[in-house]
Jmol script that loads the backbone (N, CA, C; Angstrom):
load data "model"
ATOM      1  N   MET A   1     -22.554 -23.618   9.636  1.00  0.00           N
ATOM      2  CA  MET A   1     -23.868 -23.013   9.719  1.00  0.00           C
ATOM      3  C   MET A   1     -24.803 -23.821   8.834  1.00  0.00           C
ATOM      4  N   GLU A   2     -25.996 -24.049   9.349  1.00  0.00           N
ATOM      5  CA  GLU A   2     -26.999 -24.800   8.616  1.00  0.00           C
ATOM      6  C   GLU A   2     -28.139 -23.876   8.199  1.00  0.00           C
ATOM      7  N   ILE A   3     -28.526 -23.967   6.921  1.00  0.00           N
ATOM      8  CA  ILE A   3     -29.632 -23.181   6.377  1.00  0.00           C
ATOM      9  C   ILE A   3     -30.623 -24.160   5.761  1.00  0.00           C
ATOM     10  N   LYS A   4     -31.888 -24.019   6.133  1.00  0.00           N
ATOM     11  CA  LYS A   4     -32.924 -24.922   5.638  1.00  0.00           C
ATOM     12  C   LYS A   4     -34.117 -24.095   5.169  1.00  0.00           C
ATOM     13  N   TYR A   5     -34.488 -24.275   3.903  1.00  0.00           N
ATOM     14  CA  TYR A   5     -35.660 -23.579   3.373  1.00  0.00           C
ATOM     15  C   TYR A   5     -36.916 -24.341   3.776  1.00  0.00           C
ATOM     16  N   ILE A   6     -37.802 -23.662   4.478  1.00  0.00           N
ATOM     17  CA  ILE A   6     -39.079 -24.249   4.868  1.00  0.00           C
ATOM     18  C   ILE A   6     -40.092 -23.991   3.758  1.00  0.00           C
ATOM     19  N   MET A   7     -40.047 -22.773   3.203  1.00  0.00           N
ATOM     20  CA  MET A   7     -40.871 -22.394   2.067  1.00  0.00           C
ATOM     21  C   MET A   7     -39.993 -21.541   1.160  1.00  0.00           C
ATOM     22  N   ASN A   8     -40.021 -21.834  -0.134  1.00  0.00           N
ATOM     23  CA  ASN A   8     -39.155 -21.097  -1.049  1.00  0.00           C
ATOM     24  C   ASN A   8     -39.883 -20.861  -2.361  1.00  0.00           C
ATOM     25  N   GLU A   9     -40.422 -19.664  -2.506  1.00  0.00           N
ATOM     26  CA  GLU A   9     -41.062 -19.250  -3.737  1.00  0.00           C
ATOM     27  C   GLU A   9     -40.300 -18.040  -4.270  1.00  0.00           C
ATOM     28  N   LYS A  10     -40.662 -17.581  -5.436  1.00  0.00           N
ATOM     29  CA  LYS A  10     -39.942 -16.474  -6.074  1.00  0.00           C
ATOM     30  C   LYS A  10     -39.908 -15.217  -5.214  1.00  0.00           C
ATOM     31  N   SER A  11     -41.060 -14.839  -4.674  1.00  0.00           N
ATOM     32  CA  SER A  11     -41.124 -13.585  -3.933  1.00  0.00           C
ATOM     33  C   SER A  11     -41.430 -13.758  -2.448  1.00  0.00           C
ATOM     34  N   GLU A  12     -41.360 -14.980  -1.956  1.00  0.00           N
ATOM     35  CA  GLU A  12     -41.639 -15.222  -0.544  1.00  0.00           C
ATOM     36  C   GLU A  12     -40.890 -16.472  -0.088  1.00  0.00           C
ATOM     37  N   ALA A  13     -40.303 -16.384   1.109  1.00  0.00           N
ATOM     38  CA  ALA A  13     -39.563 -17.532   1.627  1.00  0.00           C
ATOM     39  C   ALA A  13     -39.543 -17.521   3.143  1.00  0.00           C
ATOM     40  N   GLU A  14     -39.409 -18.720   3.697  1.00  0.00           N
ATOM     41  CA  GLU A  14     -39.144 -18.908   5.119  1.00  0.00           C
ATOM     42  C   GLU A  14     -37.894 -19.765   5.208  1.00  0.00           C
ATOM     43  N   ILE A  15     -36.903 -19.251   5.938  1.00  0.00           N
ATOM     44  CA  ILE A  15     -35.598 -19.892   5.987  1.00  0.00           C
ATOM     45  C   ILE A  15     -35.193 -20.092   7.437  1.00  0.00           C
ATOM     46  N   GLU A  16     -34.853 -21.328   7.771  1.00  0.00           N
ATOM     47  CA  GLU A  16     -34.369 -21.639   9.117  1.00  0.00           C
ATOM     48  C   GLU A  16     -32.847 -21.539   9.102  1.00  0.00           C
ATOM     49  N   ILE A  17     -32.317 -20.674   9.940  1.00  0.00           N
ATOM     50  CA  ILE A  17     -30.869 -20.464  10.041  1.00  0.00           C
ATOM     51  C   ILE A  17     -30.487 -20.677  11.494  1.00  0.00           C
ATOM     52  N   ASP A  18     -29.451 -21.461  11.737  1.00  0.00           N
ATOM     53  CA  ASP A  18     -29.152 -21.854  13.112  1.00  0.00           C
ATOM     54  C   ASP A  18     -28.426 -20.804  13.947  1.00  0.00           C
ATOM     55  N   SER A  19     -28.307 -19.582  13.443  1.00  0.00           N
ATOM     56  CA  SER A  19     -27.644 -18.521  14.199  1.00  0.00           C
ATOM     57  C   SER A  19     -28.563 -17.316  14.345  1.00  0.00           C
ATOM     58  N   LEU A  20     -28.959 -17.031  15.570  1.00  0.00           N
ATOM     59  CA  LEU A  20     -29.822 -15.881  15.838  1.00  0.00           C
ATOM     60  C   LEU A  20     -29.135 -14.573  15.450  1.00  0.00           C
ATOM     61  N   THR A  21     -27.839 -14.491  15.683  1.00  0.00           N
ATOM     62  CA  THR A  21     -27.079 -13.288  15.335  1.00  0.00           C
ATOM     63  C   THR A  21     -27.141 -13.026  13.836  1.00  0.00           C
ATOM     64  N   LEU A  22     -26.899 -14.042  13.035  1.00  0.00           N
ATOM     65  CA  LEU A  22     -26.926 -13.864  11.580  1.00  0.00           C
ATOM     66  C   LEU A  22     -28.327 -13.553  11.069  1.00  0.00           C
ATOM     67  N   VAL A  23     -29.329 -14.171  11.661  1.00  0.00           N
ATOM     68  CA  VAL A  23     -30.709 -13.883  11.257  1.00  0.00           C
ATOM     69  C   VAL A  23     -31.037 -12.409  11.514  1.00  0.00           C
ATOM     70  N   GLU A  24     -30.629 -11.901  12.671  1.00  0.00           N
ATOM     71  CA  GLU A  24     -30.929 -10.500  12.995  1.00  0.00           C
ATOM     72  C   GLU A  24     -30.160  -9.547  12.083  1.00  0.00           C
ATOM     73  N   ILE A  25     -28.915  -9.854  11.770  1.00  0.00           N
ATOM     74  CA  ILE A  25     -28.146  -9.007  10.844  1.00  0.00           C
ATOM     75  C   ILE A  25     -28.794  -9.015   9.461  1.00  0.00           C
ATOM     76  N   LEU A  26     -29.175 -10.194   8.970  1.00  0.00           N
ATOM     77  CA  LEU A  26     -29.855 -10.280   7.674  1.00  0.00           C
ATOM     78  C   LEU A  26     -31.169  -9.497   7.690  1.00  0.00           C
ATOM     79  N   ARG A  27     -31.931  -9.639   8.762  1.00  0.00           N
ATOM     80  CA  ARG A  27     -33.194  -8.911   8.868  1.00  0.00           C
ATOM     81  C   ARG A  27     -32.965  -7.410   8.777  1.00  0.00           C
ATOM     82  N   HIS A  28     -31.950  -6.935   9.482  1.00  0.00           N
ATOM     83  CA  HIS A  28     -31.641  -5.507   9.479  1.00  0.00           C
ATOM     84  C   HIS A  28     -31.299  -5.011   8.069  1.00  0.00           C
ATOM     85  N   TYR A  29     -30.425  -5.715   7.382  1.00  0.00           N
ATOM     86  CA  TYR A  29     -30.017  -5.280   6.045  1.00  0.00           C
ATOM     87  C   TYR A  29     -31.151  -5.451   5.033  1.00  0.00           C
ATOM     88  N   LEU A  30     -31.923  -6.518   5.133  1.00  0.00           N
ATOM     89  CA  LEU A  30     -33.053  -6.703   4.224  1.00  0.00           C
ATOM     90  C   LEU A  30     -34.099  -5.615   4.419  1.00  0.00           C
ATOM     91  N   SER A  31     -34.265  -5.150   5.645  1.00  0.00           N
ATOM     92  CA  SER A  31     -35.271  -4.114   5.905  1.00  0.00           C
ATOM     93  C   SER A  31     -34.910  -2.783   5.252  1.00  0.00           C
ATOM     94  N   LYS A  32     -33.652  -2.589   4.887  1.00  0.00           N
ATOM     95  CA  LYS A  32     -33.224  -1.372   4.193  1.00  0.00           C
ATOM     96  C   LYS A  32     -33.540  -1.398   2.697  1.00  0.00           C
ATOM     97  N   ASP A  33     -33.829  -2.589   2.166  1.00  0.00           N
ATOM     98  CA  ASP A  33     -34.070  -2.778   0.737  1.00  0.00           C
ATOM     99  C   ASP A  33     -35.507  -2.375   0.399  1.00  0.00           C
ATOM    100  N   SER A  34     -35.663  -1.431  -0.520  1.00  0.00           N
ATOM    101  CA  SER A  34     -37.006  -0.959  -0.887  1.00  0.00           C
ATOM    102  C   SER A  34     -37.836  -2.028  -1.604  1.00  0.00           C
ATOM    103  N   ASP A  35     -37.196  -3.064  -2.130  1.00  0.00           N
ATOM    104  CA  ASP A  35     -37.922  -4.152  -2.794  1.00  0.00           C
ATOM    105  C   ASP A  35     -38.378  -5.234  -1.816  1.00  0.00           C
ATOM    106  N   VAL A  36     -38.035  -5.104  -0.563  1.00  0.00           N
ATOM    107  CA  VAL A  36     -38.483  -6.061   0.455  1.00  0.00           C
ATOM    108  C   VAL A  36     -39.719  -5.481   1.128  1.00  0.00           C
ATOM    109  N   GLU A  37     -40.848  -6.158   0.949  1.00  0.00           N
ATOM    110  CA  GLU A  37     -42.112  -5.709   1.539  1.00  0.00           C
ATOM    111  C   GLU A  37     -42.211  -6.083   3.015  1.00  0.00           C
ATOM    112  N   PHE A  38     -41.672  -7.245   3.376  1.00  0.00           N
ATOM    113  CA  PHE A  38     -41.779  -7.732   4.745  1.00  0.00           C
ATOM    114  C   PHE A  38     -40.571  -8.585   5.067  1.00  0.00           C
ATOM    115  N   VAL A  39     -40.016  -8.371   6.248  1.00  0.00           N
ATOM    116  CA  VAL A  39     -38.952  -9.237   6.747  1.00  0.00           C
ATOM    117  C   VAL A  39     -39.028  -9.265   8.265  1.00  0.00           C
ATOM    118  N   ALA A  40     -38.999 -10.455   8.803  1.00  0.00           N
ATOM    119  CA  ALA A  40     -39.038 -10.640  10.253  1.00  0.00           C
ATOM    120  C   ALA A  40     -38.551 -12.056  10.553  1.00  0.00           C
ATOM    121  N   TRP A  41     -38.210 -12.258  11.806  1.00  0.00           N
ATOM    122  CA  TRP A  41     -37.872 -13.613  12.206  1.00  0.00           C
ATOM    123  C   TRP A  41     -38.684 -13.984  13.431  1.00  0.00           C
ATOM    124  N   LYS A  42     -38.846 -15.274  13.613  1.00  0.00           N
ATOM    125  CA  LYS A  42     -39.554 -15.781  14.785  1.00  0.00           C
ATOM    126  C   LYS A  42     -38.816 -17.026  15.274  1.00  0.00           C
ATOM    127  N   ARG A  43     -39.064 -17.333  16.526  1.00  0.00           N
ATOM    128  CA  ARG A  43     -38.488 -18.547  17.097  1.00  0.00           C
ATOM    129  C   ARG A  43     -39.545 -19.132  18.023  1.00  0.00           C
ATOM    130  N   ASP A  44     -39.945 -20.354  17.768  1.00  0.00           N
ATOM    131  CA  ASP A  44     -40.995 -20.993  18.550  1.00  0.00           C
ATOM    132  C   ASP A  44     -40.585 -21.229  20.003  1.00  0.00           C
ATOM    133  N   HIS A  45     -39.306 -21.467  20.214  1.00  0.00           N
ATOM    134  CA  HIS A  45     -38.797 -21.741  21.563  1.00  0.00           C
ATOM    135  C   HIS A  45     -37.311 -21.412  21.560  1.00  0.00           C
ATOM    136  N   PRO A  46     -36.763 -20.950  22.692  1.00  0.00           N
ATOM    137  CA  PRO A  46     -35.334 -20.604  22.720  1.00  0.00           C
ATOM    138  C   PRO A  46     -34.381 -21.734  22.323  1.00  0.00           C
ATOM    139  N   THR A  47     -34.832 -22.973  22.407  1.00  0.00           N
ATOM    140  CA  THR A  47     -33.979 -24.094  22.002  1.00  0.00           C
ATOM    141  C   THR A  47     -34.082 -24.404  20.506  1.00  0.00           C
ATOM    142  N   LYS A  48     -35.000 -23.745  19.820  1.00  0.00           N
ATOM    143  CA  LYS A  48     -35.208 -23.972  18.386  1.00  0.00           C
ATOM    144  C   LYS A  48     -34.514 -22.874  17.572  1.00  0.00           C
ATOM    145  N   PRO A  49     -34.076 -23.195  16.355  1.00  0.00           N
ATOM    146  CA  PRO A  49     -33.457 -22.160  15.513  1.00  0.00           C
ATOM    147  C   PRO A  49     -34.493 -21.150  15.019  1.00  0.00           C
ATOM    148  N   PRO A  50     -34.068 -19.908  14.802  1.00  0.00           N
ATOM    149  CA  PRO A  50     -34.997 -18.886  14.293  1.00  0.00           C
ATOM    150  C   PRO A  50     -35.349 -19.136  12.822  1.00  0.00           C
ATOM    151  N   ILE A  51     -36.501 -18.623  12.440  1.00  0.00           N
ATOM    152  CA  ILE A  51     -36.968 -18.726  11.061  1.00  0.00           C
ATOM    153  C   ILE A  51     -37.135 -17.310  10.517  1.00  0.00           C
ATOM    154  N   LEU A  52     -36.443 -17.024   9.428  1.00  0.00           N
ATOM    155  CA  LEU A  52     -36.504 -15.718   8.776  1.00  0.00           C
ATOM    156  C   LEU A  52     -37.562 -15.780   7.681  1.00  0.00           C
ATOM    157  N   ARG A  53     -38.492 -14.847   7.711  1.00  0.00           N
ATOM    158  CA  ARG A  53     -39.532 -14.769   6.676  1.00  0.00           C
ATOM    159  C   ARG A  53     -39.303 -13.500   5.865  1.00  0.00           C
ATOM    160  N   VAL A  54     -39.269 -13.668   4.544  1.00  0.00           N
ATOM    161  CA  VAL A  54     -38.989 -12.554   3.633  1.00  0.00           C
ATOM    162  C   VAL A  54     -40.038 -12.551   2.525  1.00  0.00           C
ATOM    163  N   LYS A  55     -40.571 -11.373   2.238  1.00  0.00           N
ATOM    164  CA  LYS A  55     -41.501 -11.197   1.126  1.00  0.00           C
ATOM    165  C   LYS A  55     -41.018 -10.000   0.320  1.00  0.00           C
ATOM    166  N   THR A  56     -40.905 -10.181  -1.004  1.00  0.00           N
ATOM    167  CA  THR A  56     -40.357  -9.131  -1.859  1.00  0.00           C
ATOM    168  C   THR A  56     -41.332  -8.724  -2.954  1.00  0.00           C
ATOM    169  N   LYS A  57     -40.995  -7.586  -3.567  1.00  0.00           N
ATOM    170  CA  LYS A  57     -41.684  -7.118  -4.774  1.00  0.00           C
ATOM    171  C   LYS A  57     -40.594  -6.568  -5.691  1.00  0.00           C
ATOM    172  N   GLY A  58     -40.625  -6.918  -6.949  1.00  0.00           N
ATOM    173  CA  GLY A  58     -39.650  -6.365  -7.886  1.00  0.00           C
ATOM    174  C   GLY A  58     -38.355  -7.153  -8.009  1.00  0.00           C
ATOM    175  N   LYS A  59     -38.041  -8.006  -7.064  1.00  0.00           N
ATOM    176  CA  LYS A  59     -36.879  -8.883  -7.163  1.00  0.00           C
ATOM    177  C   LYS A  59     -37.164 -10.151  -6.387  1.00  0.00           C
ATOM    178  N   THR A  60     -36.415 -11.182  -6.673  1.00  0.00           N
ATOM    179  CA  THR A  60     -36.629 -12.446  -5.979  1.00  0.00           C
ATOM    180  C   THR A  60     -36.051 -12.384  -4.568  1.00  0.00           C
ATOM    181  N   VAL A  61     -36.515 -13.271  -3.726  1.00  0.00           N
ATOM    182  CA  VAL A  61     -35.984 -13.362  -2.360  1.00  0.00           C
ATOM    183  C   VAL A  61     -34.491 -13.676  -2.423  1.00  0.00           C
ATOM    184  N   LYS A  62     -34.116 -14.571  -3.315  1.00  0.00           N
ATOM    185  CA  LYS A  62     -32.702 -14.946  -3.445  1.00  0.00           C
ATOM    186  C   LYS A  62     -31.844 -13.725  -3.770  1.00  0.00           C
ATOM    187  N   LYS A  63     -32.291 -12.893  -4.704  1.00  0.00           N
ATOM    188  CA  LYS A  63     -31.546 -11.692  -5.079  1.00  0.00           C
ATOM    189  C   LYS A  63     -31.485 -10.707  -3.921  1.00  0.00           C
ATOM    190  N   ALA A  64     -32.583 -10.556  -3.194  1.00  0.00           N
ATOM    191  CA  ALA A  64     -32.601  -9.648  -2.039  1.00  0.00           C
ATOM    192  C   ALA A  64     -31.600 -10.107  -0.983  1.00  0.00           C
ATOM    193  N   ILE A  65     -31.543 -11.410  -0.736  1.00  0.00           N
ATOM    194  CA  ILE A  65     -30.593 -11.943   0.251  1.00  0.00           C
ATOM    195  C   ILE A  65     -29.164 -11.783  -0.246  1.00  0.00           C
ATOM    196  N   GLU A  66     -28.934 -12.047  -1.526  1.00  0.00           N
ATOM    197  CA  GLU A  66     -27.585 -11.852  -2.085  1.00  0.00           C
ATOM    198  C   GLU A  66     -27.149 -10.395  -1.937  1.00  0.00           C
ATOM    199  N   ASP A  67     -28.041  -9.461  -2.208  1.00  0.00           N
ATOM    200  CA  ASP A  67     -27.726  -8.037  -2.065  1.00  0.00           C
ATOM    201  C   ASP A  67     -27.421  -7.686  -0.608  1.00  0.00           C
ATOM    202  N   ALA A  68     -28.212  -8.244   0.310  1.00  0.00           N
ATOM    203  CA  ALA A  68     -27.989  -7.980   1.734  1.00  0.00           C
ATOM    204  C   ALA A  68     -26.641  -8.539   2.185  1.00  0.00           C
ATOM    205  N   VAL A  69     -26.313  -9.739   1.749  1.00  0.00           N
ATOM    206  CA  VAL A  69     -25.033 -10.355   2.125  1.00  0.00           C
ATOM    207  C   VAL A  69     -23.868  -9.540   1.554  1.00  0.00           C
ATOM    208  N   SER A  70     -24.006  -9.048   0.337  1.00  0.00           N
ATOM    209  CA  SER A  70     -22.962  -8.199  -0.255  1.00  0.00           C
ATOM    210  C   SER A  70     -22.760  -6.924   0.560  1.00  0.00           C
ATOM    211  N   ALA A  71     -23.859  -6.322   0.993  1.00  0.00           N
ATOM    212  CA  ALA A  71     -23.768  -5.104   1.810  1.00  0.00           C
ATOM    213  C   ALA A  71     -23.126  -5.406   3.167  1.00  0.00           C
ATOM    214  N   ILE A  72     -23.454  -6.550   3.739  1.00  0.00           N
ATOM    215  CA  ILE A  72     -22.849  -6.960   5.016  1.00  0.00           C
ATOM    216  C   ILE A  72     -21.347  -7.152   4.843  1.00  0.00           C
ATOM    217  N   GLU A  73     -20.945  -7.817   3.767  1.00  0.00           N
ATOM    218  CA  GLU A  73     -19.512  -8.014   3.498  1.00  0.00           C
ATOM    219  C   GLU A  73     -18.792  -6.680   3.341  1.00  0.00           C
ATOM    220  N   LYS A  74     -19.393  -5.774   2.596  1.00  0.00           N
ATOM    221  CA  LYS A  74     -18.796  -4.455   2.369  1.00  0.00           C
ATOM    222  C   LYS A  74     -18.625  -3.698   3.689  1.00  0.00           C
ATOM    223  N   ASP A  75     -19.677  -3.669   4.501  1.00  0.00           N
ATOM    224  CA  ASP A  75     -19.603  -2.972   5.787  1.00  0.00           C
ATOM    225  C   ASP A  75     -18.622  -3.651   6.747  1.00  0.00           C
ATOM    226  N   SER A  76     -18.549  -4.966   6.688  1.00  0.00           N
ATOM    227  CA  SER A  76     -17.604  -5.698   7.550  1.00  0.00           C
ATOM    228  C   SER A  76     -16.163  -5.371   7.177  1.00  0.00           C
ATOM    229  N   LYS A  77     -15.899  -5.263   5.894  1.00  0.00           N
ATOM    230  CA  LYS A  77     -14.543  -4.908   5.440  1.00  0.00           C
ATOM    231  C   LYS A  77     -14.182  -3.504   5.905  1.00  0.00           C
ATOM    232  N   LYS A  78     -15.137  -2.573   5.800  1.00  0.00           N
ATOM    233  CA  LYS A  78     -14.892  -1.207   6.270  1.00  0.00           C
ATOM    234  C   LYS A  78     -14.593  -1.200   7.766  1.00  0.00           C
ATOM    235  N   LEU A  79     -15.358  -1.949   8.527  1.00  0.00           N
ATOM    236  CA  LEU A  79     -15.160  -2.027   9.968  1.00  0.00           C
ATOM    237  C   LEU A  79     -13.787  -2.603  10.304  1.00  0.00           C
ATOM    238  N   LEU A  80     -13.400  -3.645   9.603  1.00  0.00           N
ATOM    239  CA  LEU A  80     -12.093  -4.256   9.822  1.00  0.00           C
ATOM    240  C   LEU A  80     -10.966  -3.267   9.515  1.00  0.00           C
ATOM    241  N   GLU A  81     -11.101  -2.518   8.429  1.00  0.00           N
ATOM    242  CA  GLU A  81     -10.099  -1.515   8.073  1.00  0.00           C
ATOM    243  C   GLU A  81      -9.992  -0.437   9.151  1.00  0.00           C
ATOM    244  N   GLU A  82     -11.117  -0.015   9.684  1.00  0.00           N
ATOM    245  CA  GLU A  82     -11.108   1.002  10.744  1.00  0.00           C
ATOM    246  C   GLU A  82     -10.427   0.472  12.005  1.00  0.00           C
ATOM    247  N   PHE A  83     -10.659  -0.787  12.340  1.00  0.00           N
ATOM    248  CA  PHE A  83      -9.988  -1.365  13.505  1.00  0.00           C
ATOM    249  C   PHE A  83      -8.484  -1.461  13.298  1.00  0.00           C
ATOM    250  N   LYS A  84      -8.094  -1.794  12.081  1.00  0.00           N
ATOM    251  CA  LYS A  84      -6.668  -1.893  11.776  1.00  0.00           C
ATOM    252  C   LYS A  84      -5.986  -0.538  11.869  1.00  0.00           C
ATOM    253  N   LYS A  85      -6.691   0.547  11.509  1.00  0.00           N
ATOM    254  CA  LYS A  85      -6.152   1.894  11.574  1.00  0.00           C
ATOM    255  C   LYS A  85      -6.038   2.403  13.006  1.00  0.00           C
ATOM    256  N   SER A  86      -6.933   1.942  13.865  1.00  0.00           N
ATOM    257  CA  SER A  86      -6.946   2.459  15.240  1.00  0.00           C
ATOM    258  C   SER A  86      -5.727   1.971  16.025  1.00  0.00           C
ATOM    259  N   LYS A  87      -5.362   2.757  17.027  1.00  0.00           N
ATOM    260  CA  LYS A  87      -4.184   2.417  17.815  1.00  0.00           C
ATOM    261  C   LYS A  87      -4.549   1.981  19.192  1.00  0.00           C
TER     262      LYS A  87
END
end "model"
wireframe off; spacefill off
backbone 0.3
color backbone group
């Protein structure tokens, strides 16, 4: 997976990520964070990678993304455990 910062400031960033699925999952989890003022992604053309735009208050964009990734990992582990339990 390739990640490229187009703009990277303390409370605002634009990040190009080559997976639409991962961008949408990150957007969903970031939108749950009360310190995230704005999160959305755009794609100029279907052949181009999506760009995730994040704006925060009270924490840095990096911290907000780290928190979102931690929550994704936690939920993924729970999901995996539930699948293992099912027959």
